[in-house]
N, C-alpha and C positions, 0 to 999 in steps of 0.2 A: 655354948652360948645360945643362950635362950630368942627366942623369935623376938622379944621384948627390948633386945640389946640392938636391935637391926633400927638404924634411924635414918630418913630420906635425907640424902646431900643433891642441894639445889646448885643451881650455875654459880650463883653469887658466891656462894660458900665457896666452892673451889676455886672460883676468883681469887676470892680475898686469901684462902691458904696460899696459890700460887706467889701472889703478891709478896705476903710475909716471907715467903721461903727465898724469894729472889732480894727482897732488901734486906734481909738476917744476913745473906751472905755478902751482898754489895757492901754492908755497913761491918763486916768484921773482918774485912779487908781479903776475902778468899778471891774475889773477882779480881786481882791483882792486873795493872793496866799490860805490864810486861808479859803476859801470858796468855797471848790472845788463842791457843787451841783450847786451852781450858774456859775462857770466855764464852766462846763460839758451844762449845760443847755443853754447858752448863745452861745456856739458852735454848739451844736444841733440844733440851731434853724437857725443859718447862715447857717450850713450846709445842713439843709434841703430847703433853699430857693436856695442855693446855685446849689443842684441838681436837682431841678427842673428845672432850665434854663440852666443845661450842663455847669455849673462851676464848678470845682475840688474843695473839699476846702481845698484839702492840699495845693494849690496854696496861700493861703492866712494867713491859720490857723497856730498858733506855733506850733513846733513839740511835746509840751509838752501837749496841747488841743486835738493835734489828738490821742495821748496815754490815755487821759483821755475818749474819745469818744468809743477809742477800748477799755478799759477795763469795761466801764460801759455798753457796747452793749451783756456782755456774762451773 
């Protein structure tokens, strides 16, 4: 990989990428409502990346997933 291949990423780019991953997962049914553990883990993983780059997870997570995260953190 040459130095010309390195491109900067901006917070908005990463936010859109996280949103697209989240919505693609929700749209194809991998976030089944009967599997709360999966949904919490998936939302937690995306939230971790979002927080690491300064993106608010609440800007793209569904309110019910935000509530699941809050409930599981206690």
